[in-house]
DRENMAR-961540 format. One record per residue (C-alpha): x, z, y. Coordinates in Angstrom, 1 decimal. Last residue first. Layout:
! residues N
SITE      xx      zz      yy
SITE       X       Z       Y
...
This chain:
! residues 359
SITE      xx      zz      yy
SITE    -2.2   -22.7   -15.5
SITE    -3.5   -21.4   -12.3
SITE    -6.2   -23.6   -10.7
SITE    -9.2   -21.0   -11.1
SITE    -6.9   -18.3    -9.9
SITE    -8.0   -19.1    -6.5
SITE   -11.3   -19.8    -7.2
SITE   -12.0   -16.4    -8.9
SITE   -10.0   -14.4    -7.1
SITE   -12.2   -15.7    -3.8
SITE   -15.4   -14.3    -6.0
SITE   -13.5   -11.0    -6.4
SITE   -13.0   -10.5    -2.9
SITE   -16.3   -11.1    -2.2
SITE   -17.4    -8.6    -4.7
SITE   -15.1    -6.1    -2.8
SITE   -16.6    -6.9     0.3
SITE   -20.2    -6.0    -1.3
SITE   -19.0    -3.2    -2.9
SITE   -17.8    -1.6     0.4
SITE   -21.4    -2.5     2.3
SITE   -23.3    -0.8    -0.8
SITE   -21.5     2.2    -0.4
SITE   -18.8     3.4    -2.8
SITE   -18.6     6.6    -4.9
SITE   -21.3     5.7    -7.8
SITE   -18.3     5.2   -10.1
SITE   -20.2     2.4   -11.9
SITE   -20.1     0.0    -9.2
SITE   -16.0     0.1    -9.4
SITE   -16.1    -0.5   -13.2
SITE   -18.6    -3.2   -12.8
SITE   -16.2    -5.1   -10.2
SITE   -13.2    -4.4   -12.6
SITE   -15.5    -6.1   -15.5
SITE   -16.2    -9.1   -13.3
SITE   -12.7    -9.7   -12.3
SITE   -11.3    -9.2   -15.6
SITE   -13.9   -11.7   -17.1
SITE   -13.0   -14.3   -14.5
SITE    -9.5   -14.1   -15.4
SITE    -9.9   -16.6   -18.2
SITE    -9.9   -19.5   -15.9
SITE    -6.7   -18.7   -14.6
SITE    -4.8   -19.0   -17.9
SITE    -1.3   -17.8   -16.8
SITE     2.2   -19.0   -17.3
SITE     3.1   -20.6   -14.7
SITE     1.5   -20.2   -11.3
SITE     3.7   -22.8    -9.3
SITE     0.5   -25.5    -9.1
SITE    -1.0   -22.5    -7.2
SITE     1.2   -22.4    -4.4
SITE    -1.0   -24.2    -1.9
SITE    -4.0   -22.2    -2.5
SITE    -1.9   -19.0    -2.3
SITE    -0.8   -20.1     1.2
SITE    -4.4   -21.0     2.3
SITE    -5.3   -17.3     1.6
SITE    -2.3   -15.8     3.3
SITE    -3.4   -17.5     6.6
SITE    -0.6   -16.0     8.6
SITE    -1.2   -13.3    11.2
SITE     0.3   -14.0    14.9
SITE    -2.6   -12.4    16.7
SITE    -2.0    -9.0    15.5
SITE    -1.0    -7.4    18.5
SITE    -1.0    -3.4    18.1
SITE    -2.7    -1.3    20.4
SITE    -2.2     2.3    20.0
SITE    -4.5     4.8    21.3
SITE    -5.3     6.4    17.5
SITE    -8.7     5.9    17.0
SITE   -10.3     3.6    19.8
SITE    -7.0     1.7    20.2
SITE    -6.6     1.2    16.2
SITE    -9.7    -0.4    16.1
SITE    -9.6    -2.3    19.4
SITE    -6.4    -4.4    17.5
SITE    -8.3    -4.6    14.5
SITE   -11.3    -6.6    16.6
SITE    -8.7    -8.8    18.2
SITE    -7.6    -9.6    14.7
SITE   -11.4   -10.1    13.4
SITE   -11.7   -12.4    16.5
SITE    -8.7   -14.3    15.8
SITE    -9.7   -15.2    12.6
SITE    -8.4   -16.9     9.3
SITE    -5.0   -14.7     9.1
SITE    -7.0   -11.4     9.4
SITE    -9.9   -12.4     7.1
SITE    -7.5   -12.4     3.9
SITE    -5.6    -9.4     5.2
SITE    -9.0    -7.1     5.5
SITE    -7.7    -3.8     7.1
SITE   -10.0    -1.1     6.8
SITE   -10.1     1.8     9.0
SITE   -11.0     5.2     9.3
SITE   -10.8     5.7     5.3
SITE   -13.5     6.4     3.2
SITE   -14.2     7.2    -0.5
SITE   -14.0     3.6    -1.1
SITE   -10.4     3.7    -0.6
SITE    -9.7     5.8    -3.7
SITE   -11.6     2.8    -5.6
SITE    -9.7     0.5    -4.3
SITE    -6.7     1.9    -5.5
SITE    -8.1     1.9    -9.0
SITE    -9.4    -1.7    -8.9
SITE    -5.7    -2.8    -7.7
SITE    -4.2    -0.6   -11.2
SITE    -6.4    -2.4   -13.2
SITE    -6.4    -5.8   -11.7
SITE    -2.6    -5.6   -11.4
SITE    -2.5    -4.7   -15.4
SITE    -4.9    -7.6   -16.0
SITE    -2.6   -10.1   -14.3
SITE     0.8    -8.9   -16.4
SITE    -1.4    -9.2   -19.6
SITE    -2.3   -12.6   -18.6
SITE     1.4   -13.8   -17.8
SITE     2.9   -12.0   -21.0
SITE     5.5    -9.8   -20.4
SITE     8.9   -10.8   -21.0
SITE    10.6    -9.3   -18.2
SITE     8.1    -6.8   -17.7
SITE     8.4    -4.9   -21.0
SITE    12.2    -4.5   -19.2
SITE    10.8    -3.2   -16.2
SITE     8.4    -0.8   -17.9
SITE    11.1     0.7   -20.2
SITE    13.2     1.3   -17.3
SITE    10.2     2.9   -15.3
SITE     9.3     4.9   -18.8
SITE    12.8     6.5   -18.5
SITE    12.8     7.1   -14.8
SITE     9.0     8.9   -15.2
SITE    10.0    10.9   -18.2
SITE     8.9    10.8   -21.9
SITE     6.3     8.0   -21.4
SITE     5.1     7.4   -25.1
SITE     6.1     4.5   -26.7
SITE     4.7     0.6   -26.9
SITE     4.7    -1.1   -23.1
SITE     0.9    -1.1   -21.9
SITE    -1.7    -3.6   -23.1
SITE    -4.6    -3.8   -20.7
SITE    -7.9    -5.1   -21.4
SITE    -9.5    -4.6   -18.2
SITE   -12.0    -2.2   -19.5
SITE    -9.6    -0.4   -21.3
SITE    -7.0    -0.1   -18.4
SITE    -9.9     0.9   -16.2
SITE   -11.1     3.7   -18.8
SITE    -7.5     5.3   -18.9
SITE    -7.4     5.4   -15.4
SITE   -10.6     7.3   -14.9
SITE    -9.9     9.4   -17.9
SITE    -6.3    10.5   -16.6
SITE    -3.9    10.5   -19.5
SITE    -2.9     7.0   -18.6
SITE    -1.4     8.2   -15.0
SITE     2.5     7.3   -16.2
SITE     1.2     4.5   -18.0
SITE    -1.1     2.9   -15.3
SITE     1.7     3.6   -12.7
SITE     4.7     1.8   -14.8
SITE     2.4    -0.6   -16.0
SITE     1.4    -1.8   -12.4
SITE     5.2    -1.8   -11.0
SITE     6.4    -3.9   -13.8
SITE     5.1    -7.2   -12.7
SITE     6.5    -6.1    -8.7
SITE     9.9    -5.2    -9.9
SITE    10.5    -8.2   -12.3
SITE    12.5    -9.9    -9.6
SITE    13.6   -13.0   -11.5
SITE    14.1   -15.3    -8.4
SITE    11.9   -17.9    -8.7
SITE     9.7   -16.5   -11.8
SITE     9.6   -13.0   -10.6
SITE     9.5   -13.7    -6.8
SITE     6.5   -16.5    -7.8
SITE     4.5   -13.3    -9.8
SITE     5.0   -10.9    -6.8
SITE     3.1   -13.0    -4.4
SITE     0.8   -14.2    -7.0
SITE    -0.6   -10.3    -7.9
SITE    -1.6   -10.4    -4.2
SITE    -3.1   -13.8    -4.0
SITE    -5.2   -13.0    -6.9
SITE    -6.2    -9.3    -6.3
SITE    -8.1    -9.9    -2.6
SITE    -6.1    -8.0     0.1
SITE    -7.3    -5.1     1.3
SITE    -5.0    -2.9     4.0
SITE    -6.1     1.1     4.7
SITE    -6.1     2.6     7.3
SITE    -6.2     6.7     7.2
SITE    -5.8     8.0    11.3
SITE    -4.4    11.5    11.1
SITE    -5.8    14.7    12.3
SITE    -7.2    15.5     8.7
SITE    -3.8    15.5     6.9
SITE    -4.3    17.9     3.9
SITE    -8.3    16.5     3.0
SITE    -7.1    12.9     3.7
SITE    -3.8    13.2     1.6
SITE    -5.8    14.5    -1.3
SITE    -8.0    11.8    -1.0
SITE    -5.9     9.2    -0.6
SITE    -3.4    10.4    -3.6
SITE    -4.3     7.6    -5.8
SITE    -3.8     5.2    -2.7
SITE    -0.2     6.6    -1.9
SITE     2.6     4.5    -3.5
SITE     3.1     1.7    -1.2
SITE     2.9     3.9     2.4
SITE     3.6     2.8     5.8
SITE     3.5     5.5     8.0
SITE     3.3     5.4    11.7
SITE     4.6     8.7    13.9
SITE     3.2     8.5    17.4
SITE     6.3     9.6    19.7
SITE     6.4    12.4    22.3
SITE     9.7    13.9    21.0
SITE     7.9    16.6    19.1
SITE     5.3    14.5    17.8
SITE     8.2    13.0    16.0
SITE     9.6    16.4    14.4
SITE     6.0    17.3    13.7
SITE     5.0    14.1    11.7
SITE     8.2    14.0     9.6
SITE     8.1    17.8     8.9
SITE     4.3    17.4     7.6
SITE     5.2    14.8     5.4
SITE     7.6    16.8     3.8
SITE     5.4    19.9     3.7
SITE     2.5    18.0     2.1
SITE     4.8    16.5    -0.3
SITE     6.1    20.2    -1.3
SITE     2.6    21.2    -1.8
SITE     1.8    18.2    -3.7
SITE     4.2    18.6    -6.5
SITE     2.0    21.2    -8.2
SITE    -0.7    18.3    -8.3
SITE    -3.5    17.6    -6.2
SITE    -7.2    17.5    -7.6
SITE    -8.6    14.2    -9.0
SITE    -5.9    13.1   -10.8
SITE    -5.0     9.5    -9.6
SITE    -1.1    10.1    -9.0
SITE     1.2     7.4    -7.7
SITE     4.9     7.9    -8.8
SITE     7.7     8.0    -5.9
SITE     7.2    11.7    -5.1
SITE     8.7    12.7    -8.2
SITE    12.2    11.7    -6.5
SITE    11.8    14.8    -4.2
SITE    12.0    14.5    -0.5
SITE    12.5    17.4     1.8
SITE    15.4    16.2     3.9
SITE    16.2    12.4     2.9
SITE    18.8    12.1     0.3
SITE    22.5    11.8     0.4
SITE    25.1    13.8     2.1
SITE    28.2    13.3     4.1
SITE    26.4    12.9     7.5
SITE    23.1    14.6     7.0
SITE    19.7    12.7     7.0
SITE    16.4    13.7     8.6
SITE    17.4    12.2    12.1
SITE    18.1     8.8    10.3
SITE    14.8     8.5     9.0
SITE    13.9     6.0    11.4
SITE    16.2     3.2    10.5
SITE    14.9     3.2     7.2
SITE    13.5    -0.9     7.2
SITE    16.3    -1.6     9.5
SITE    15.7    -2.5    12.8
SITE    14.0    -5.3    14.9
SITE    12.7    -6.3    11.5
SITE    12.5    -9.9    10.4
SITE     9.2   -10.5     8.3
SITE     9.1    -9.7     4.7
SITE     9.0   -12.6     1.7
SITE    11.6   -10.2     0.0
SITE    13.9   -12.9    -1.7
SITE    15.8   -14.0     1.4
SITE    16.6    -9.9     2.2
SITE    14.6    -7.7     4.5
SITE    17.0    -5.0     5.8
SITE    18.1    -1.4     4.6
SITE    22.3    -2.6     5.2
SITE    22.1    -0.6     8.4
SITE    20.9     2.7     6.6
SITE    23.4     3.2     3.8
SITE    25.9     4.9     6.3
SITE    23.5     7.5     6.9
SITE    22.7     8.2     3.1
SITE    19.8     7.2     0.8
SITE    19.8     8.3    -2.7
SITE    16.5    10.3    -2.9
SITE    15.1     7.8    -0.2
SITE    15.5     4.9    -2.4
SITE    12.8     6.6    -4.6
SITE    10.4     5.2    -2.0
SITE     7.7     8.1    -0.9
SITE     8.2     7.4     2.9
SITE     7.6     3.8     2.4
SITE     8.7     2.7     6.1
SITE     8.3     5.4     8.5
SITE     7.2     3.9    12.1
SITE     8.0     6.3    15.2
SITE     5.1     4.6    17.6
SITE     5.1     4.5    21.7
SITE     7.4     1.7    22.5
SITE     4.9    -0.5    20.1
SITE     7.2    -2.7    17.4
SITE     6.2    -0.1    14.6
SITE     2.4    -0.9    14.6
SITE     2.9    -4.8    14.4
SITE     5.6    -4.3    11.6
SITE     3.1    -1.9     9.8
SITE     0.7    -4.8     9.5
SITE     3.7    -7.2     8.3
SITE     4.9    -4.5     5.7
SITE     1.3    -4.3     4.7
SITE     1.2    -7.8     3.6
SITE    -0.6    -7.1     0.0
SITE     2.9    -7.5    -1.9
SITE     3.1    -4.1    -3.0
SITE    -0.4    -2.1    -2.2
SITE    -1.1    -0.5     1.0
SITE    -2.2     2.8     2.9
SITE    -0.9     2.9     6.6
SITE    -1.1     6.5     7.5
SITE    -1.4     6.6    11.3
SITE    -0.6     9.5    13.8
SITE    -2.1    12.2    15.9
SITE    -5.8    10.5    15.9
SITE    -7.5    10.5    19.5
SITE    -9.7    12.9    20.3
SITE    -7.5    14.9    22.5
SITE    -7.2    11.7    24.7
SITE   -10.9    11.3    24.8
SITE   -11.8    14.5    25.8
SITE    -9.2    14.0    28.5
SITE   -10.7    10.7    29.6
SITE   -14.2    12.5    29.8
SITE   -13.0    15.6    31.9
SITE   -11.9    12.3    34.5
SITE    -8.6    11.6    35.8
SITE    -8.2    11.4    39.6
SITE    -4.9    13.1    39.4
SITE    -3.4    13.0    35.9
SITE    -4.4    15.2    33.5
SITE    -1.8    17.2    31.8
SITE    -0.7    16.2    28.2
């Protein structure tokens, strides 16, 4: 982009230093979709929703219009369907986004990239490059990337890596209440599925043991078969075990964030402090030249407090030991600095307070 008349060399340097896109690493029920929607609302952004979602394997052009928030999703209203930005990567009369493979849909926690990663990297690079060619900034909202965050940071150093952090009690409660009210067991099953499919990784096995998680019986024979087994298991899962599984996955994802992201988004603070919301906006401006408006964020912590009486089937008082064990696990890894550990400790203190009312 040429300098406009009167622009200084310093302005050019600042422009060249901006990140060439955003990878937003989130978890299920973390309010990540709302954060992404604020970035997607910008004219300069092309916002890709869930680029690792298994839905993309069978998506067709005819399906895109129907991919909108449902009554049970809890997601904000969207100006365009979830997968609208994938239209240029779909072919008429065919199914599947160009370059996508269904195995991308399972997060991985190995220290080194797996055999699928070159194809995954090429797939994301194609989305980035095609978007940039049209003068737009690609913004990706992931729910299945946190385990692979170090791989993605190394493969895409030109991108701003931001992570959404929400206290585990609020995040879990959001999915648990959907299961209670609408029999939507996906968010209860997801931690069991991710942990089970990664249980041969020593770090994952350690988190499972420390948090006292009981996985579905049997050995995974395939990703699809195990996903179905976890869905069945989740329908009758004992509440305390479901929460322990969630915390085990939550702390593993937090550990990957501890390796260093460009910007951490504390969703709990976002809805409580206008100053914090303004600071986040400035953070995106400084690093990616984007100016999302976060001023309408809801106080999700207060919402969790108000819903405590509806949280059935879980002895919240017994969860203090799980929070403590997960925090000790994080500290033992020696990869997080003191400020980050203190932030996670605050999340666990808040989780203790919120789960105290669960019965």
